[in-house]
C-alpha positions as CSV (number, residue, x, y, z in Angstrom):
1,M,0.0,0.0,0.0
2,A,1.4,3.4,-1.0
3,N,2.0,6.1,1.6
4,P,-0.9,8.7,1.8
5,I,-0.3,12.1,0.3
6,I,-1.7,15.0,2.2
7,K,-1.9,18.3,0.5
8,G,-3.0,21.8,1.6
9,V,-1.9,25.2,2.8
10,N,1.1,25.2,5.1
11,A,1.4,26.8,8.6
12,T,4.8,27.2,10.2
13,W,5.6,27.4,13.9
14,G,8.6,27.5,16.1
15,T,9.5,27.0,19.7
16,G,11.0,30.5,19.9
17,D,11.4,33.2,17.2
18,L,10.6,32.0,13.7
19,D,14.1,33.1,12.7
20,V,15.5,30.3,14.8
21,F,16.2,26.8,13.4
22,D,13.5,25.1,15.4
23,I,10.8,25.5,12.8
24,C,8.0,23.0,12.1
25,N,5.4,22.7,9.4
26,G,1.9,21.3,9.2
27,I,-0.9,21.0,6.7
28,V,-4.0,23.2,7.3
29,T,-7.3,21.3,7.1
30,R,-9.5,24.1,8.5
31,A,-9.0,27.7,9.5
32,S,-11.2,30.5,10.7
33,R,-10.1,34.1,11.4
34,K,-12.2,36.6,13.5
35,K,-11.3,40.3,13.6
36,G,-11.7,42.1,16.8
37,G,-10.0,44.2,19.4
38,A,-10.7,46.7,22.2
39,D,-13.1,49.6,22.2
40,D,-14.3,52.4,24.4
41,V,-17.5,54.5,24.4
42,I,-17.3,58.3,24.9
43,Y,-20.2,60.0,26.8
44,D,-21.3,63.6,27.0
45,E,-22.1,65.4,30.2
46,N,-25.6,64.0,30.1
47,G,-24.4,60.4,29.8
48,F,-25.3,59.9,26.2
49,T,-23.0,58.1,23.8
50,V,-21.4,60.6,21.4
51,S,-18.6,58.5,20.0
52,K,-17.0,55.1,20.1
53,V,-13.2,54.5,19.8
54,Y,-11.8,51.3,18.3
55,F,-8.2,50.4,19.1
56,D,-5.8,47.5,19.8
57,N,-6.9,45.5,16.8
58,Q,-6.5,41.7,17.1
59,D,-7.3,38.8,14.8
60,E,-8.3,35.5,16.5
61,L,-7.3,32.3,14.5
62,S,-8.6,28.8,15.0
63,I,-6.7,26.4,12.8
64,D,-6.7,22.6,12.4
65,L,-3.3,21.1,11.5
66,I,-2.1,17.7,10.4
67,F,1.6,16.9,10.9
68,G,3.9,13.9,11.5
69,E,4.2,12.4,15.0
70,D,7.9,13.4,15.2
71,T,7.1,17.0,14.6
72,E,7.1,19.2,17.7
73,E,3.7,20.5,18.7
74,P,3.1,24.3,18.8
75,E,3.6,25.6,22.3
76,R,1.6,28.2,24.2
77,G,3.2,31.6,23.7
78,G,5.0,30.3,20.6
79,E,4.8,31.9,17.2
80,L,2.7,30.5,14.3
81,L,3.1,31.9,10.8
82,F,-0.1,31.7,8.7
83,N,-1.1,33.6,5.6
84,G,1.8,36.1,6.1
85,C,0.9,37.0,9.7
86,V,2.7,35.9,12.9
87,F,0.2,34.8,15.5
88,L,0.9,34.1,19.2
89,V,-0.3,30.6,20.2
90,D,-2.9,30.8,23.0
91,E,-4.0,27.2,23.3
92,T,-3.7,23.8,21.6
93,E,-5.9,20.7,21.6
94,L,-4.8,17.3,20.3
95,M,-7.7,15.9,18.3
96,W,-6.3,12.5,17.2
97,E,-3.1,10.6,16.7
98,Q,-2.7,7.5,14.6
99,R,-0.5,5.8,12.0
100,G,2.3,8.3,12.5
101,W,0.1,11.5,12.1
102,K,-1.4,14.0,14.5
103,K,-4.3,16.4,14.1
104,M,-4.3,19.4,16.4
105,R,-6.5,22.4,16.8
106,V,-4.6,25.6,17.6
107,K,-6.1,28.9,18.8
108,A,-3.8,31.9,18.3
109,T,-4.0,35.7,18.2
110,F,-2.5,38.3,15.8
111,Y,-1.9,41.7,17.5
112,T,-1.7,44.5,15.0
113,N,0.5,46.6,17.2
114,L,2.8,43.8,18.4
115,T,5.8,42.7,16.3
116,P,7.0,39.4,17.7
């Protein structure tokens, strides 16, 4: 029986800076990206809303990855490169592991004003 071929978009992560040699790759099977951030409401002297300020933009990423069992898993606080943006890993969940492969769900955040 031939080895399976898994194709898809790559995601890259590292245990420290992505410039360091400890870089790993996985195949993306599902991804969703939600834009958000902080906001504040400005009131007048009567307590009525007169403006709303949006700041500290953040993108939340939820991504499912398949990678070989020998590949190091993304770590909380590590960097994950996806679609040209560097996200900081918030949490990981191992979904399954079999026949030399792992599937993991990773939740990460991209901070517009933070350059890791």
